[in-house]
A tleap script that builds the chain and sets N, CA, C and O, in Angstrom:
source leaprc.protein.ff14SB
mol = sequence {
  NMET ALA TYR LEU GLN ILE THR LEU ASN ILE
  SER ASN HIE ASN ARG PRO ALA ALA ALA ASN
  VAL TYR GLN LYS HIE LYS THR SER PHE LEU
  ASN THR ILE ALA GLY ALA THR SER LYS GLU
  LEU LEU ILE ARG ASP GLU ASP VAL GLN VAL
  LEU HIE GLY LEU GLU THR THR CTHR
}
set mol.1.N position { 108.078 137.536 133.709 }
set mol.1.CA position { 108.568 136.836 134.680 }
set mol.1.C position { 107.438 135.769 135.570 }
set mol.1.O position { 107.174 136.188 136.697 }
set mol.2.N position { 106.891 134.699 135.244 }
set mol.2.CA position { 105.673 134.111 135.923 }
set mol.2.C position { 106.813 133.178 136.732 }
set mol.2.O position { 107.994 132.926 136.495 }
set mol.3.N position { 105.780 132.745 137.923 }
set mol.3.CA position { 106.274 131.848 138.317 }
set mol.3.C position { 105.035 130.758 139.083 }
set mol.3.O position { 103.925 131.050 139.529 }
set mol.4.N position { 105.909 129.116 138.998 }
set mol.4.CA position { 104.389 128.676 139.252 }
set mol.4.C position { 105.389 127.521 140.150 }
set mol.4.O position { 106.247 126.774 139.680 }
set mol.5.N position { 104.913 127.676 141.726 }
set mol.5.CA position { 105.524 127.167 142.624 }
set mol.5.C position { 104.749 125.357 143.326 }
set mol.5.O position { 103.573 125.501 143.662 }
set mol.6.N position { 105.076 124.468 143.446 }
set mol.6.CA position { 104.579 123.164 143.720 }
set mol.6.C position { 105.139 122.787 144.794 }
set mol.6.O position { 106.303 122.400 144.685 }
set mol.7.N position { 104.604 122.780 145.934 }
set mol.7.CA position { 104.674 122.045 147.023 }
set mol.7.C position { 104.923 120.665 147.290 }
set mol.7.O position { 104.071 120.115 146.593 }
set mol.8.N position { 105.607 119.710 147.908 }
set mol.8.CA position { 105.495 119.048 147.975 }
set mol.8.C position { 105.426 118.392 149.111 }
set mol.8.O position { 105.838 119.238 149.905 }
set mol.9.N position { 105.044 116.917 150.064 }
set mol.9.CA position { 105.374 116.577 151.211 }
set mol.9.C position { 106.293 115.100 150.959 }
set mol.9.O position { 105.611 114.076 150.957 }
set mol.10.N position { 107.260 114.996 150.822 }
set mol.10.CA position { 107.691 113.866 150.422 }
set mol.10.C position { 108.757 113.259 151.605 }
set mol.10.O position { 109.864 113.717 151.887 }
set mol.11.N position { 108.333 112.533 151.976 }
set mol.11.CA position { 109.528 111.954 152.989 }
set mol.11.C position { 111.261 111.734 152.610 }
set mol.11.O position { 111.646 111.514 151.462 }
set mol.12.N position { 112.072 111.829 153.655 }
set mol.12.CA position { 113.403 111.756 153.479 }
set mol.12.C position { 113.838 110.071 153.062 }
set mol.12.O position { 114.885 109.597 152.622 }
set mol.13.N position { 112.934 109.645 153.309 }
set mol.13.CA position { 113.513 108.137 152.430 }
set mol.13.C position { 113.033 108.432 151.150 }
set mol.13.O position { 113.923 108.164 150.343 }
set mol.14.N position { 112.129 108.820 150.650 }
set mol.14.CA position { 111.333 108.487 149.298 }
set mol.14.C position { 112.134 110.179 148.122 }
set mol.14.O position { 111.899 110.443 146.943 }
set mol.15.N position { 113.145 111.018 149.244 }
set mol.15.CA position { 113.190 112.110 148.416 }
set mol.15.C position { 114.603 112.179 147.210 }
set mol.15.O position { 114.818 113.166 146.506 }
set mol.16.N position { 115.719 110.494 147.187 }
set mol.16.CA position { 115.778 110.798 145.717 }
set mol.16.C position { 115.258 109.686 144.602 }
set mol.16.O position { 115.858 109.355 143.579 }
set mol.17.N position { 113.743 109.109 145.164 }
set mol.17.CA position { 113.306 109.073 144.228 }
set mol.17.C position { 112.353 110.062 143.264 }
set mol.17.O position { 111.819 109.839 142.178 }
set mol.18.N position { 112.369 111.369 144.207 }
set mol.18.CA position { 111.623 112.217 143.792 }
set mol.18.C position { 112.453 113.321 142.257 }
set mol.18.O position { 112.083 113.746 141.163 }
set mol.19.N position { 113.754 113.354 143.142 }
set mol.19.CA position { 114.562 113.398 142.324 }
set mol.19.C position { 114.956 113.104 141.155 }
set mol.19.O position { 115.210 113.794 140.168 }
set mol.20.N position { 114.992 111.593 141.438 }
set mol.20.CA position { 115.441 111.592 139.924 }
set mol.20.C position { 113.630 111.820 139.299 }
set mol.20.O position { 113.400 113.029 139.269 }
set mol.21.N position { 112.868 111.309 139.011 }
set mol.21.CA position { 111.396 111.662 138.509 }
set mol.21.C position { 111.718 113.349 137.906 }
set mol.21.O position { 111.493 113.549 136.712 }
set mol.22.N position { 112.138 114.287 138.601 }
set mol.22.CA position { 112.818 116.346 138.432 }
set mol.22.C position { 113.497 115.704 137.069 }
set mol.22.O position { 112.836 115.589 136.037 }
set mol.23.N position { 114.786 115.326 137.156 }
set mol.23.CA position { 115.905 114.917 136.718 }
set mol.23.C position { 114.747 114.307 134.995 }
set mol.23.O position { 115.012 114.470 133.804 }
set mol.24.N position { 113.770 113.763 135.524 }
set mol.24.CA position { 113.842 112.761 134.241 }
set mol.24.C position { 112.572 114.064 133.249 }
set mol.24.O position { 112.471 114.172 132.027 }
set mol.25.N position { 112.087 114.558 133.927 }
set mol.25.CA position { 110.870 115.171 133.211 }
set mol.25.C position { 111.440 116.870 133.194 }
set mol.25.O position { 110.656 117.752 132.845 }
set mol.26.N position { 112.911 117.214 133.618 }
set mol.26.CA position { 113.027 118.820 133.503 }
set mol.26.C position { 113.309 119.327 132.211 }
set mol.26.O position { 113.368 120.480 131.785 }
set mol.27.N position { 113.505 117.968 131.556 }
set mol.27.CA position { 113.998 119.044 129.707 }
set mol.27.C position { 112.299 118.444 129.201 }
set mol.27.O position { 111.562 119.402 128.969 }
set mol.28.N position { 111.894 117.630 129.087 }
set mol.28.CA position { 110.864 117.485 128.286 }
set mol.28.C position { 110.043 118.902 128.479 }
set mol.28.O position { 109.483 119.358 127.482 }
set mol.29.N position { 109.939 119.740 129.953 }
set mol.29.CA position { 109.221 120.851 130.230 }
set mol.29.C position { 109.743 121.811 129.482 }
set mol.29.O position { 109.047 122.540 128.774 }
set mol.30.N position { 110.875 121.886 129.563 }
set mol.30.CA position { 112.168 123.436 129.382 }
set mol.30.C position { 111.369 123.039 127.175 }
set mol.30.O position { 110.875 123.796 126.339 }
set mol.31.N position { 111.572 122.066 127.172 }
set mol.31.CA position { 111.538 121.793 125.658 }
set mol.31.C position { 110.103 121.971 125.132 }
set mol.31.O position { 110.093 122.682 124.127 }
set mol.32.N position { 108.897 121.540 125.510 }
set mol.32.CA position { 107.809 121.183 125.171 }
set mol.32.C position { 106.742 122.190 125.535 }
set mol.32.O position { 105.721 122.324 124.860 }
set mol.33.N position { 106.970 122.797 126.472 }
set mol.33.CA position { 105.977 123.934 127.138 }
set mol.33.C position { 106.111 125.086 126.949 }
set mol.33.O position { 107.107 125.506 127.537 }
set mol.34.N position { 105.484 125.976 126.297 }
set mol.34.CA position { 105.448 127.484 125.186 }
set mol.34.C position { 105.704 128.428 126.715 }
set mol.34.O position { 105.048 128.361 127.754 }
set mol.35.N position { 107.162 129.486 126.319 }
set mol.35.CA position { 107.718 130.157 127.386 }
set mol.35.C position { 107.718 129.373 128.743 }
set mol.35.O position { 107.204 129.898 129.731 }
set mol.36.N position { 108.242 128.217 128.807 }
set mol.36.CA position { 109.228 127.561 129.573 }
set mol.36.C position { 110.258 128.202 129.878 }
set mol.36.O position { 111.053 128.223 128.938 }
set mol.37.N position { 110.717 128.916 131.071 }
set mol.37.CA position { 112.350 129.020 130.479 }
set mol.37.C position { 113.484 128.578 131.895 }
set mol.37.O position { 114.709 128.660 131.983 }
set mol.38.N position { 112.528 128.142 132.786 }
set mol.38.CA position { 113.120 127.398 133.761 }
set mol.38.C position { 112.653 126.623 134.341 }
set mol.38.O position { 111.424 126.586 134.277 }
set mol.39.N position { 113.413 125.516 135.278 }
set mol.39.CA position { 112.352 124.234 136.576 }
set mol.39.C position { 113.767 124.127 136.852 }
set mol.39.O position { 114.794 124.033 136.181 }
set mol.40.N position { 113.275 124.203 138.804 }
set mol.40.CA position { 114.378 124.259 139.716 }
set mol.40.C position { 113.883 123.298 140.997 }
set mol.40.O position { 112.863 123.541 141.643 }
set mol.41.N position { 114.821 122.111 141.267 }
set mol.41.CA position { 113.805 121.329 141.905 }
set mol.41.C position { 115.051 121.984 144.058 }
set mol.41.O position { 116.226 122.065 144.415 }
set mol.42.N position { 114.033 122.157 144.506 }
set mol.42.CA position { 114.214 122.913 146.117 }
set mol.42.C position { 114.486 121.876 147.003 }
set mol.42.O position { 113.811 122.431 147.869 }
set mol.43.N position { 114.799 121.056 147.458 }
set mol.43.CA position { 114.940 120.200 148.557 }
set mol.43.C position { 115.378 120.376 150.316 }
set mol.43.O position { 116.540 120.210 150.686 }
set mol.44.N position { 114.252 120.730 151.278 }
set mol.44.CA position { 113.934 121.405 152.124 }
set mol.44.C position { 113.591 120.827 153.334 }
set mol.44.O position { 112.448 120.391 153.475 }
set mol.45.N position { 114.434 120.752 154.265 }
set mol.45.CA position { 114.085 120.132 156.073 }
set mol.45.C position { 112.674 120.017 155.805 }
set mol.45.O position { 112.159 118.911 155.970 }
set mol.46.N position { 111.836 121.167 155.343 }
set mol.46.CA position { 110.309 120.649 155.480 }
set mol.46.C position { 109.504 120.124 155.080 }
set mol.46.O position { 108.764 119.350 155.686 }
set mol.47.N position { 109.439 120.611 153.283 }
set mol.47.CA position { 109.392 119.990 152.209 }
set mol.47.C position { 110.612 120.013 150.306 }
set mol.47.O position { 111.771 120.374 150.097 }
set mol.48.N position { 109.619 119.486 149.467 }
set mol.48.CA position { 110.239 119.826 148.336 }
set mol.48.C position { 109.527 120.685 147.696 }
set mol.48.O position { 108.320 120.678 147.937 }
set mol.49.N position { 109.917 121.399 146.973 }
set mol.49.CA position { 109.552 122.313 146.202 }
set mol.49.C position { 110.244 122.211 144.715 }
set mol.49.O position { 111.456 122.082 144.548 }
set mol.50.N position { 109.089 122.308 143.469 }
set mol.50.CA position { 109.331 122.283 142.280 }
set mol.50.C position { 109.210 123.974 142.478 }
set mol.50.O position { 108.834 124.468 143.541 }
set mol.51.N position { 109.634 124.874 141.143 }
set mol.51.CA position { 109.486 126.536 140.443 }
set mol.51.C position { 109.724 126.278 139.219 }
set mol.51.O position { 110.727 125.727 138.764 }
set mol.52.N position { 108.784 126.681 138.643 }
set mol.52.CA position { 108.441 126.131 137.109 }
set mol.52.C position { 108.647 127.822 136.156 }
set mol.52.O position { 107.553 128.332 135.916 }
set mol.53.N position { 109.579 128.447 135.767 }
set mol.53.CA position { 109.765 130.105 135.197 }
set mol.53.C position { 109.338 129.959 134.139 }
set mol.53.O position { 109.859 129.228 133.296 }
set mol.54.N position { 107.879 130.899 133.901 }
set mol.54.CA position { 107.657 130.839 132.741 }
set mol.54.C position { 107.526 132.412 131.968 }
set mol.54.O position { 107.214 133.415 132.610 }
set mol.55.N position { 107.735 132.424 130.921 }
set mol.55.CA position { 107.747 133.977 129.870 }
set mol.55.C position { 106.628 134.215 130.039 }
set mol.55.O position { 105.789 133.386 129.687 }
set mol.56.N position { 106.183 135.626 130.729 }
set mol.56.CA position { 104.646 136.458 130.488 }
set mol.56.C position { 104.927 137.084 129.664 }
set mol.56.O position { 106.094 137.463 129.561 }
set mol.57.N position { 103.699 137.539 128.501 }
set mol.57.CA position { 103.328 138.885 127.875 }
set mol.57.C position { 102.241 139.867 127.782 }
set mol.57.O position { 101.069 139.594 127.525 }
set mol.58.N position { 102.727 141.033 128.012 }
set mol.58.CA position { 101.770 142.224 128.406 }
set mol.58.C position { 101.000 142.750 127.532 }
set mol.58.O position { 100.255 143.679 127.845 }
savepdb mol mol.pdb
quit
């Protein structure tokens, strides 16, 4: 398993809109990206992170 973590600096005012974008694209990511296993949104005081889980091959 490999993870891609994207960290975004989003103002508190715009975080609801960011959450809507995440919800809008989560399913399409999981259904169209080969090996995609998960996608999580982490909203923290200092930033917003999107964590993508991907299968790996050996």
